[in-house]
C-alpha positions as CSV (number, residue, x, y, z in Angstrom):
1,A,-0.1,0.2,-0.1
2,A,1.1,3.5,-0.6
3,L,0.2,6.4,1.4
4,A,-0.2,10.3,0.1
5,V,-1.1,13.3,2.2
6,L,-2.4,16.3,0.1
7,E,-4.4,19.3,0.6
8,W,-7.6,19.8,-1.5
9,N,-10.0,22.8,-1.0
10,K,-8.3,24.0,2.0
11,H,-9.2,20.1,3.3
12,K,-6.7,17.7,4.2
13,V,-7.1,14.2,2.5
14,N,-5.2,10.9,3.2
15,L,-5.2,8.7,0.4
16,L,-4.3,5.4,0.5
17,D,-3.4,3.4,-2.8
18,T,-3.6,-0.8,-2.8
19,P,-2.9,-3.5,-5.5
20,G,-5.5,-4.3,-7.1
21,F,-4.4,-7.8,-8.2
22,H,-6.6,-10.3,-5.8
23,M,-3.5,-12.6,-4.7
24,F,-2.6,-8.8,-2.9
25,L,-5.6,-7.8,-1.3
26,H,-4.1,-8.7,1.8
27,E,-2.3,-5.1,1.3
28,A,-5.9,-3.5,1.3
29,Q,-7.0,-5.2,4.6
30,G,-4.2,-3.7,6.7
31,A,-5.0,-0.4,4.6
32,L,-9.1,-0.1,5.0
33,V,-8.5,-0.5,8.8
34,A,-7.3,3.0,8.7
35,A,-9.6,4.3,6.1
36,D,-13.0,5.9,6.6
37,S,-14.1,5.0,3.0
38,A,-13.0,3.3,0.2
39,V,-12.9,4.2,-3.8
40,V,-13.2,0.8,-5.7
41,V,-11.7,1.4,-9.4
42,V,-13.2,-0.3,-12.1
43,D,-11.4,-0.8,-15.5
44,G,-13.7,1.0,-18.1
45,V,-12.9,-2.1,-20.9
46,A,-13.2,-4.8,-18.6
47,G,-15.8,-3.4,-16.2
48,V,-16.2,-5.3,-12.8
49,E,-13.6,-8.1,-12.4
50,V,-12.4,-10.9,-9.8
51,Q,-10.3,-8.2,-7.9
52,T,-12.9,-6.0,-7.5
53,E,-15.5,-8.1,-6.1
54,K,-12.9,-9.3,-3.6
55,A,-12.3,-5.4,-2.9
56,W,-15.9,-4.7,-2.4
57,N,-16.5,-7.6,-0.3
58,L,-13.4,-6.3,2.1
59,C,-15.4,-3.0,1.9
60,A,-18.5,-4.7,3.3
61,A,-17.3,-6.6,5.9
62,R,-15.8,-3.4,7.5
63,Q,-19.3,-1.7,6.6
64,L,-17.1,0.9,5.0
65,P,-18.7,3.7,2.6
66,C,-18.0,2.4,-0.7
67,A,-17.8,4.4,-4.3
68,F,-16.6,3.3,-7.7
69,F,-14.4,5.0,-10.2
70,V,-14.7,3.9,-13.3
71,N,-11.1,4.6,-15.0
72,K,-9.6,4.3,-18.4
73,L,-12.4,5.7,-20.3
74,D,-10.2,6.9,-23.3
75,R,-9.2,3.8,-23.8
76,D,-10.0,1.4,-27.0
77,R,-13.5,-0.3,-26.2
78,A,-14.1,1.4,-22.9
79,S,-17.6,1.9,-22.1
80,F,-19.0,3.6,-19.0
81,S,-22.4,2.2,-19.7
82,E,-21.3,-1.2,-20.0
83,A,-19.0,-0.6,-16.7
84,L,-22.0,0.7,-15.0
85,D,-24.3,-2.4,-15.9
86,S,-20.9,-4.6,-14.6
87,I,-21.1,-2.8,-11.4
88,H,-25.3,-3.1,-10.9
89,K,-25.1,-6.9,-11.9
90,A,-22.0,-7.7,-9.4
91,F,-23.5,-5.0,-6.7
92,G,-26.6,-4.2,-6.9
93,R,-28.9,-1.0,-8.1
94,L,-27.6,1.1,-5.1
95,A,-24.4,1.9,-7.2
96,V,-25.7,4.8,-8.7
97,P,-23.7,7.2,-11.3
98,I,-22.9,10.9,-10.1
99,H,-21.0,11.4,-13.3
100,L,-21.7,10.9,-17.1
101,P,-18.5,10.9,-19.7
102,I,-18.4,13.3,-22.5
103,G,-17.2,11.4,-25.5
104,D,-15.9,7.9,-26.2
105,E,-12.6,6.1,-25.6
106,R,-10.0,8.4,-27.5
107,E,-12.9,10.9,-27.8
108,F,-13.4,11.3,-24.0
109,S,-12.7,14.7,-22.9
110,G,-15.1,15.7,-20.2
111,L,-17.7,15.0,-17.3
112,V,-21.2,16.0,-17.0
113,D,-21.8,16.6,-12.9
114,L,-25.6,14.9,-12.4
115,I,-25.8,16.6,-8.9
116,T,-25.6,20.0,-10.8
117,I,-26.2,19.1,-14.0
118,K,-23.0,20.9,-15.4
119,A,-20.9,19.8,-17.7
120,Y,-16.7,20.1,-17.7
121,S,-14.1,20.0,-20.5
122,C,-10.8,18.8,-19.4
123,R,-7.5,18.9,-21.5
124,A,-5.3,15.8,-21.5
125,D,-2.4,17.9,-20.4
126,G,-4.5,20.1,-17.9
127,D,-4.9,20.3,-14.2
128,G,-7.8,17.8,-14.1
129,K,-10.2,20.8,-12.9
130,G,-11.7,21.7,-16.6
131,R,-13.4,24.3,-17.8
132,E,-17.5,24.8,-17.6
133,I,-18.9,24.0,-20.8
134,S,-22.6,23.4,-22.0
135,I,-23.7,20.1,-21.9
136,P,-23.4,18.3,-25.2
137,P,-26.8,18.2,-26.9
138,Y,-26.7,14.4,-27.8
139,L,-26.5,14.1,-23.7
140,A,-28.9,16.3,-22.7
141,K,-31.7,14.0,-22.3
142,E,-29.6,10.9,-20.7
143,A,-28.2,13.8,-18.0
144,K,-31.4,14.6,-17.4
145,A,-32.8,11.3,-16.9
146,A,-30.0,10.2,-14.7
147,H,-30.1,13.3,-12.6
148,E,-33.7,12.7,-11.5
149,V,-32.7,9.0,-10.9
150,L,-30.1,10.2,-8.6
151,V,-32.6,12.8,-6.9
152,E,-35.0,10.4,-6.2
153,M,-32.7,7.6,-4.8
154,V,-31.0,10.2,-2.5
155,A,-34.6,11.3,-1.4
156,E,-35.7,7.6,-0.6
157,G,-33.9,7.2,3.0
158,N,-34.6,10.4,4.5
159,D,-38.0,11.1,5.1
160,E,-37.6,14.9,5.0
161,L,-36.2,14.7,1.5
162,L,-38.8,12.2,0.5
163,D,-41.5,14.6,1.4
164,E,-39.7,17.5,-0.1
165,F,-39.4,15.3,-3.3
166,F,-42.9,14.8,-3.4
167,R,-43.8,18.2,-2.9
168,E,-41.6,19.9,-5.3
169,G,-40.5,17.3,-7.7
170,T,-37.0,17.8,-7.4
171,L,-34.6,18.7,-4.7
172,P,-32.1,21.9,-4.5
173,I,-28.5,21.0,-5.2
174,P,-27.6,21.8,-1.4
175,H,-30.2,19.3,-0.2
176,I,-28.9,16.6,-3.1
177,V,-25.1,16.9,-1.5
178,D,-26.3,16.6,2.0
179,G,-28.8,13.7,1.4
180,L,-25.4,11.8,-0.7
181,R,-23.5,12.5,2.1
182,Q,-25.8,11.1,4.2
183,A,-26.6,7.9,2.2
184,F,-23.0,7.3,1.4
185,R,-22.3,7.0,5.1
186,E,-24.9,4.8,5.7
187,R,-24.0,2.6,2.7
188,R,-27.4,3.2,1.3
189,L,-25.9,4.3,-1.7
190,F,-22.4,3.8,-3.7
191,P,-22.2,6.5,-6.0
192,V,-20.2,5.6,-9.3
193,L,-17.3,8.5,-10.6
194,A,-16.0,8.3,-14.0
195,G,-12.2,9.6,-15.5
196,S,-9.0,8.8,-16.9
197,A,-6.2,8.9,-14.0
198,L,-3.5,8.9,-17.1
199,H,-5.0,11.9,-18.5
200,N,-6.3,13.4,-15.7
201,I,-9.8,13.6,-16.5
202,G,-12.3,13.6,-13.6
203,T,-9.3,13.4,-10.9
204,A,-10.6,17.0,-9.6
205,K,-13.9,15.4,-9.5
206,L,-13.0,12.7,-7.4
207,L,-11.2,14.9,-4.8
208,D,-14.1,17.0,-4.6
209,F,-15.9,14.0,-4.0
210,L,-13.7,13.2,-1.1
211,V,-13.9,16.9,0.4
212,D,-17.7,16.9,0.0
213,I,-19.3,13.6,0.3
214,A,-16.9,11.3,2.1
215,P,-17.0,11.4,5.8
216,S,-13.8,12.9,8.0
217,P,-12.3,10.6,10.4
218,V,-13.4,13.1,13.5
219,E,-17.2,12.1,12.4
220,Q,-16.5,8.9,13.7
221,A,-17.8,9.3,17.4
222,T,-15.5,6.5,19.0
223,V,-13.2,3.9,18.3
224,A,-13.8,0.5,20.2
225,G,-11.0,-1.4,22.1
226,S,-10.0,-3.6,24.8
227,W,-7.5,-3.6,27.7
228,D,-7.2,-6.7,30.3
229,Q,-9.9,-8.4,28.6
230,Q,-12.4,-5.1,29.2
231,P,-14.3,-2.9,26.8
232,V,-12.4,0.3,26.2
233,S,-13.0,3.1,23.5
234,R,-11.3,6.2,22.4
235,K,-13.2,9.2,21.1
236,V,-11.6,10.5,17.7
237,S,-10.5,13.8,19.3
238,D,-7.5,15.7,19.7
239,E,-8.7,16.0,23.6
240,E,-8.4,11.9,24.2
241,P,-5.0,10.7,25.3
242,V,-2.6,9.4,22.4
243,S,-3.3,6.3,20.9
244,V,-1.8,5.1,17.3
245,F,-2.5,2.1,15.5
246,V,0.0,0.4,12.8
247,F,-1.7,-0.7,9.5
248,K,1.5,-1.0,7.6
249,T,5.2,-1.7,8.1
250,F,7.8,-1.6,5.3
251,A,11.0,-3.0,5.6
252,D,13.8,-0.2,3.9
253,P,17.0,-2.0,3.0
254,F,18.8,1.4,3.8
255,A,16.1,3.3,6.2
256,G,15.3,0.2,8.5
257,R,11.6,-0.9,9.5
258,I,9.3,2.1,8.4
259,S,5.6,2.0,10.4
260,Y,2.7,3.5,8.8
261,F,0.3,4.6,11.3
262,R,-3.0,6.4,12.2
263,V,-3.2,8.4,15.1
264,V,-6.9,7.2,16.5
265,S,-6.7,9.7,19.4
266,G,-5.0,12.7,21.1
267,V,-2.1,14.6,19.3
268,L,0.9,12.8,18.5
269,K,4.2,15.1,19.0
270,A,7.5,14.3,17.5
271,D,10.0,12.5,19.9
272,A,6.9,11.4,22.1
273,H,7.2,7.4,23.7
274,L,4.5,5.5,23.4
275,I,4.1,1.7,24.7
276,N,3.4,-1.0,22.9
277,G,0.4,-2.8,23.8
278,L,1.6,-6.3,22.8
279,T,5.2,-6.2,23.6
280,Q,5.1,-3.8,26.2
281,A,8.3,-1.8,24.4
282,D,8.7,1.9,25.3
283,E,8.8,2.8,21.3
284,R,10.1,6.4,20.6
285,F,8.6,8.3,17.7
286,A,11.6,10.2,17.1
287,A,10.8,12.1,13.4
288,I,7.3,11.4,12.6
289,G,6.5,12.2,9.2
290,A,3.5,12.8,6.4
291,P,4.3,10.2,3.7
292,T,3.6,10.6,0.0
293,G,4.8,7.5,-1.7
294,K,8.4,6.8,-0.3
295,A,9.1,10.3,0.5
296,I,8.5,11.3,4.1
297,T,8.1,14.9,5.0
298,P,8.7,15.8,8.8
299,I,6.2,16.9,10.5
300,A,5.9,18.6,14.2
301,E,2.9,16.9,15.0
302,L,-0.2,14.7,13.9
303,R,-3.8,15.0,15.1
304,A,-6.9,12.6,15.4
305,G,-7.7,11.2,12.5
306,D,-4.2,11.8,10.6
307,L,-2.0,9.4,9.1
308,G,1.6,9.4,9.4
309,A,4.7,7.4,9.4
310,V,8.0,6.9,11.9
311,A,11.3,5.1,11.4
312,K,12.8,2.3,13.0
313,L,10.5,1.5,15.9
314,K,12.2,-1.5,18.0
315,E,9.1,-3.9,18.3
316,T,6.6,-2.7,16.8
317,L,5.0,-4.4,13.9
318,T,1.8,-4.2,11.7
319,G,-1.7,-4.3,13.8
320,H,0.2,-3.5,17.1
321,T,-1.5,-0.6,19.0
322,L,0.8,2.0,21.0
323,F,-0.7,4.3,23.6
324,E,0.3,6.6,26.5
325,K,1.7,4.8,29.6
326,T,-1.3,5.5,31.8
327,H,-4.1,5.0,29.1
328,P,-3.5,1.5,27.7
329,I,-6.0,0.0,24.9
330,L,-5.7,-2.5,22.3
331,Y,-7.2,-2.1,19.1
332,P,-8.5,-5.2,17.0
333,P,-5.6,-6.4,14.8
334,V,-6.2,-6.9,11.3
335,A,-7.7,-10.4,10.5
336,F,-5.4,-11.5,7.4
337,P,-5.9,-14.5,5.6
338,E,-3.8,-17.8,6.1
339,P,-1.6,-18.3,3.1
340,S,-2.9,-20.8,0.4
341,I,0.0,-22.0,-1.3
342,A,3.4,-23.3,-0.5
343,Y,6.9,-24.1,-2.1
344,A,10.2,-25.5,-0.9
345,I,12.8,-23.1,-1.1
346,E,16.5,-23.4,-1.4
347,A,19.4,-20.9,-2.3
348,K,21.5,-21.6,-5.4
349,S,24.6,-21.0,-3.4
350,R,25.8,-22.4,-0.1
351,N,27.0,-19.3,0.6
352,D,23.6,-17.8,0.9
353,E,21.9,-20.4,3.0
354,D,22.3,-18.5,6.2
355,K,21.1,-15.3,4.4
356,I,17.5,-16.8,3.8
357,G,16.1,-16.5,7.1
358,V,17.7,-13.2,7.9
359,A,16.2,-11.8,4.7
360,M,12.8,-13.6,5.1
361,H,12.2,-12.1,8.7
362,K,13.0,-8.7,7.4
363,I,10.4,-9.3,4.3
364,M,7.7,-10.8,6.9
365,E,7.7,-7.8,8.9
366,E,6.1,-5.7,6.0
367,D,4.0,-8.8,4.7
368,P,2.0,-10.8,7.9
369,C,0.7,-13.3,4.8
370,L,4.0,-14.8,4.3
371,R,5.2,-17.5,6.5
372,F,8.7,-19.4,6.1
373,D,9.3,-22.3,8.2
374,R,11.2,-25.7,8.2
375,D,9.0,-28.9,8.1
376,P,10.5,-30.8,11.0
377,Q,10.2,-34.2,9.2
378,T,11.1,-33.2,5.4
379,K,13.9,-30.5,6.6
380,E,12.9,-28.4,3.7
381,F,12.4,-24.5,4.5
382,L,9.0,-23.6,3.1
383,L,7.9,-20.4,1.7
384,H,4.0,-19.9,2.2
385,G,2.2,-17.4,0.4
386,N,-1.4,-16.2,-0.9
387,G,-0.6,-17.0,-4.4
388,Q,1.8,-18.0,-7.5
389,N,2.1,-14.2,-7.7
390,H,2.9,-13.1,-4.1
391,I,5.5,-16.1,-3.9
392,D,7.0,-14.5,-6.9
393,V,7.2,-10.9,-5.9
394,T,8.7,-12.5,-2.9
395,V,11.4,-14.0,-4.8
396,A,12.1,-11.0,-6.5
397,K,12.1,-9.1,-3.4
398,L,15.3,-11.9,-2.2
399,Q,16.7,-11.1,-5.1
400,H,16.9,-7.2,-5.7
401,R,17.0,-6.1,-2.0
402,Y,19.3,-9.2,-0.7
403,H,21.0,-10.2,-3.8
404,I,19.9,-13.9,-2.7
405,N,19.2,-16.4,-5.5
406,V,16.8,-18.9,-4.9
407,V,15.1,-22.0,-6.3
408,L,11.4,-23.0,-5.6
409,H,10.2,-26.5,-6.1
410,A,6.9,-28.4,-4.6
411,P,7.4,-29.4,-1.2
412,K,7.7,-33.0,-0.1
413,V,4.6,-34.7,1.6
414,P,5.6,-35.7,5.3
415,Y,4.0,-39.3,4.8
416,R,4.4,-41.5,8.0
417,E,4.3,-44.9,8.6
418,T,2.5,-47.2,11.0
419,I,1.4,-50.8,12.0
420,R,-1.5,-52.7,11.4
421,T,-1.6,-55.7,13.9
422,P,0.2,-56.5,16.7
423,A,3.9,-58.1,17.0
424,A,5.5,-59.9,20.1
425,V,9.3,-60.6,19.4
426,Q,12.5,-60.8,21.1
427,G,15.7,-58.5,20.4
428,R,19.0,-60.3,21.0
429,H,22.3,-58.7,20.6
430,K,25.5,-60.4,21.6
431,K,28.7,-59.5,20.4
432,Q,31.9,-60.6,21.8
433,T,35.1,-58.6,21.4
434,G,38.9,-59.0,23.0
435,G,38.0,-57.7,26.5
436,H,34.2,-57.3,27.8
437,G,31.7,-58.4,25.2
438,Q,28.1,-56.9,24.4
439,F,25.0,-58.3,25.7
440,G,21.4,-57.3,25.5
441,D,18.2,-59.5,25.7
442,C,14.7,-58.4,25.5
443,W,11.1,-59.0,24.4
444,V,8.7,-56.5,23.2
445,R,5.2,-56.1,21.9
446,F,4.5,-53.9,19.4
447,E,0.5,-52.6,19.4
448,A,-0.9,-50.3,17.0
449,L,-2.8,-46.9,18.3
450,P,-5.4,-44.9,17.0
451,R,-4.5,-42.2,14.5
452,G,-2.8,-39.3,16.2
453,A,-1.7,-41.2,19.2
454,G,2.0,-40.7,18.4
455,F,4.2,-43.3,20.6
456,A,3.8,-44.5,23.7
457,F,6.0,-47.1,26.0
458,A,5.6,-49.5,28.9
459,N,7.8,-51.3,31.1
460,E,6.1,-54.4,32.5
461,T,9.3,-57.1,33.2
462,F,9.3,-58.3,36.4
463,G,11.8,-60.1,38.8
464,G,14.9,-58.4,37.6
465,S,14.6,-60.0,34.2
466,V,15.7,-56.7,32.8
467,P,17.5,-54.4,35.2
468,R,15.9,-50.8,35.9
469,Q,18.9,-48.8,34.6
470,Y,18.3,-50.4,30.9
471,I,14.8,-49.9,30.4
472,P,15.3,-46.1,29.1
473,A,18.2,-47.4,26.6
474,I,15.6,-50.0,25.2
475,E,13.0,-47.3,24.8
476,K,15.8,-44.9,23.0
477,G,16.9,-47.7,20.8
478,I,13.2,-48.2,19.7
479,V,12.5,-44.5,19.0
480,E,15.8,-44.4,17.1
481,A,14.7,-47.1,14.9
482,A,11.3,-45.3,14.3
483,S,12.8,-42.6,12.8
484,R,12.8,-44.8,9.6
485,G,10.0,-46.8,9.0
486,P,10.6,-50.0,7.0
487,L,8.5,-49.5,4.0
488,A,10.2,-45.6,2.7
489,G,11.8,-44.2,5.6
490,F,9.3,-42.2,6.9
491,P,8.3,-42.2,10.4
492,L,6.6,-45.0,12.4
493,V,4.1,-43.3,14.2
494,D,0.9,-44.4,16.4
495,F,2.4,-47.5,18.1
496,R,3.2,-48.8,21.7
497,A,6.0,-50.9,22.7
498,V,5.8,-52.7,26.0
499,V,9.0,-54.3,27.0
500,Y,7.9,-57.5,29.1
501,D,10.9,-59.7,29.5
502,G,14.6,-60.2,29.0
503,S,17.9,-61.1,30.4
504,Y,21.3,-59.5,30.8
505,H,25.1,-60.1,31.9
506,D,26.5,-58.9,35.0
507,V,29.4,-57.8,33.0
508,D,29.1,-57.9,29.5
509,S,25.4,-56.0,29.4
510,S,25.3,-52.0,29.2
511,E,23.0,-49.3,27.6
512,M,24.3,-49.6,24.6
513,A,23.9,-53.3,24.3
514,F,20.1,-52.9,25.3
515,K,19.8,-50.2,22.8
516,Q,21.2,-52.1,20.0
517,A,19.1,-55.2,21.4
518,A,15.8,-52.8,21.1
519,R,16.9,-51.9,17.5
520,K,16.7,-55.5,16.6
521,A,13.5,-56.1,18.1
522,F,11.9,-53.3,16.2
523,R,12.9,-54.9,13.0
524,A,11.7,-58.0,13.7
525,A,8.4,-56.5,14.5
526,M,8.2,-54.8,11.3
527,E,8.4,-58.3,9.9
528,V,5.0,-59.3,11.0
529,A,3.2,-56.1,11.8
530,K,2.1,-55.3,8.4
531,P,3.4,-51.9,8.5
532,A,1.5,-49.3,6.1
533,L,2.2,-45.7,4.8
534,L,0.1,-42.8,6.3
535,E,-0.6,-39.6,4.4
536,P,-1.6,-36.2,5.7
537,L,-5.2,-35.0,5.4
538,M,-6.4,-31.3,5.1
539,R,-9.3,-29.7,5.9
540,V,-10.3,-27.5,2.8
541,E,-12.5,-24.7,2.3
542,I,-13.5,-23.7,-1.0
543,Q,-15.5,-20.5,-1.6
544,A,-16.4,-19.8,-5.6
545,P,-19.6,-18.2,-7.2
546,I,-22.4,-20.8,-7.1
547,D,-22.2,-21.7,-11.1
548,Y,-18.8,-23.4,-10.5
549,A,-20.1,-25.6,-7.6
550,G,-20.5,-28.9,-9.7
551,D,-17.4,-28.7,-11.2
552,L,-15.4,-27.9,-8.2
553,I,-16.9,-31.3,-6.3
554,S,-16.4,-33.2,-9.3
555,D,-12.6,-32.2,-9.0
556,C,-12.8,-32.8,-5.3
557,N,-13.8,-36.1,-5.5
558,G,-10.8,-36.4,-8.4
559,R,-8.3,-35.8,-5.7
560,R,-9.6,-38.4,-3.7
561,G,-11.1,-35.8,-1.4
562,R,-14.7,-36.3,0.5
563,V,-16.7,-33.5,1.0
564,T,-17.7,-33.1,4.3
565,G,-20.2,-29.9,4.0
566,M,-21.8,-27.5,1.7
567,E,-23.5,-23.9,2.5
568,T,-24.8,-21.0,0.2
569,R,-23.7,-17.7,1.4
570,E,-24.9,-14.6,-0.9
571,G,-24.1,-16.0,-4.1
572,T,-21.2,-17.8,-2.8
573,Q,-21.1,-21.7,-2.7
574,I,-18.6,-22.8,0.3
575,I,-17.4,-26.5,0.1
576,R,-15.9,-28.0,3.1
577,A,-13.8,-31.4,2.4
578,L,-11.3,-33.4,3.7
579,V,-8.1,-33.8,0.9
580,P,-4.7,-35.4,0.7
581,M,-2.3,-33.1,1.1
582,A,-0.5,-34.6,-2.0
583,E,-3.4,-33.6,-3.8
584,M,-3.5,-29.9,-3.1
585,L,0.4,-28.8,-3.9
586,T,-1.0,-27.0,-7.0
587,Y,-4.5,-26.1,-6.1
588,Q,-4.1,-22.7,-6.2
589,N,-3.1,-22.4,-9.9
590,D,-5.7,-25.1,-10.6
591,L,-8.4,-23.1,-8.6
592,T,-7.9,-20.0,-10.1
593,A,-7.8,-21.4,-13.6
594,K,-11.1,-23.5,-12.8
595,T,-13.1,-20.3,-11.6
596,Q,-11.3,-17.7,-13.7
597,G,-9.8,-16.2,-10.7
598,R,-13.2,-15.9,-9.0
599,G,-12.7,-19.0,-5.9
600,S,-10.6,-19.0,-3.1
601,Y,-9.8,-21.6,-0.7
602,S,-8.0,-22.1,2.8
603,M,-6.8,-25.1,4.1
604,E,-5.1,-26.7,7.6
605,F,-3.8,-29.6,8.7
606,D,-6.7,-32.2,10.2
607,H,-5.2,-35.7,10.4
608,Y,-3.2,-38.6,9.0
609,D,-5.1,-41.5,7.2
610,F,-4.1,-44.7,5.3
611,L,-2.7,-44.3,1.7
612,P,-4.5,-46.2,-0.8
613,A,-2.7,-49.4,-1.9
614,Q,-1.8,-47.8,-5.3
615,Q,-0.7,-44.7,-4.6
616,A,1.7,-46.3,-1.6
617,E,3.3,-48.6,-4.0
618,K,4.3,-45.8,-6.1
619,I,5.8,-43.9,-2.8
620,V,7.6,-47.2,-1.7
621,A,8.8,-47.4,-5.1
622,A,10.0,-43.9,-5.2
623,A,11.9,-44.2,-2.2
624,R,13.8,-47.3,-3.0
625,A,14.4,-45.7,-6.5
626,A,16.2,-42.9,-4.4
627,G,17.9,-45.3,-2.5
628,V,16.3,-44.5,1.0
629,H,17.1,-47.9,3.1
630,A,15.0,-47.7,6.2
631,H,17.6,-49.7,8.4
632,E,21.0,-50.7,8.6
633,E,21.9,-53.9,9.9
634,E,24.5,-54.2,12.8
635,S,26.6,-57.2,12.6
636,D,26.6,-59.0,15.7
């Protein structure tokens, strides 16, 4: 997200520009927390797209007043009427135009303001304000009809205006403006504006709209928060104690961490000290500023409702609240989506292997939707993100900011192994060397446990058949042996080992000897306990327009998935299913292709279950082809 602070018609305007591409909408989520209203940009050629719908849903979730700006009306094949139709189809008839474009495509040269019924011609190289002209004759009838629709819709939600409208047949311009302002703020109407940002047509009218119609920060009575599990709130007022909310963090390779924040209450002065409500760190706001893009203009103070930036806060990240020491409060954090795609990542150069973790830590400071961790079983480093483009941008940051070149590949599936039937076996280790020999003898019963139970160990020996000091060595030997299962070298889980008998030698027995005996008992048990492969199953929730439900369910079944539930919510089909992880490694790209980018999904690990025989044979064969040996026999 980029932030610009500017002045227009003697009003201060804070603009937050966020990426429109749907894989980066998490950037918008942080920005919307700091915003009082939103303008969703619609492509004048393409109309409503996937990202338009998702941006709208984010605004609706926060109940933010929302307008539409139909952009690129100077382009070939651009059509305001078709773009408006797509808005109506997607979001309803409450989206009402307050502009009409003058001229089509390359002839686009100005606007008709439907509030005042005045026309303005704008030069492509002008200041955007334009000069007043007569409404072109071909637009006069359409403009009059659109003005009447606007007036009627403005009046509908206000009894006084409705009475006046019925009495007079119209409304004076000041009453239209007041009514539109109220309807916009209450989300009863969603104004549609027109323009071309490239040629500066309609941009001045957009700024006029923000100043005249959009709500000011101080109009929000209070902002709710909490402290010590008790509700707390702050008035958006300069008279309140200072509190700020950080909505964006940028990791600058030269300036360090830059925090973008909103002053929720009070007056924040340069060099102030505030407490971080999550880390309890005392943070110094040494030099606060008003940002415009990457440039930050130093400023002496920021007031309630202002947006600002500060560098080098020690322990403050996106979503953190800071406050005066004696007036604590925590504002709700930003609810970012969970990553939906993962890649194994490794450095091309060994010299960069240790640098990846440090660089990723800095990148994740500015992007809470990234995750970087190491799979404890496969030992791979994994990079999780919101889609292919999200991952690609992160890789580009590693390369350009930190000069680290990496290779991505599909992550290994963390298969596991288990046993199906019990086995009672002897493990006997005897070895004679020049001095003392080695002797350990144990009888162990192996039993299958339910999925997710892990490993259990018990000692049922009696009468001193195995001295107590050797029992931990037996357990350790079994645990070590189980780290590489008999089929494909995956960890063996969900079983219990019970040592119930054995023998020892006063001189030759030792912990090492009994550990080796336990390993031999494990191998012997695997010959008869019918080992099997387990695969991770993921709990998946898919959301897409209802039209795609049938194809998505069929696709889920084709991935060996099992649908566990379905729900329809406001035209969106929600499908819940259990699907093997191995079948979900490329699902993000597949879902995007099947739904033209209109589908999304989330998933998390649910449980392990038996891998079907056909798939298991392939996994075992691949492991053996790769030279995986589950056990190394020790010589007696």
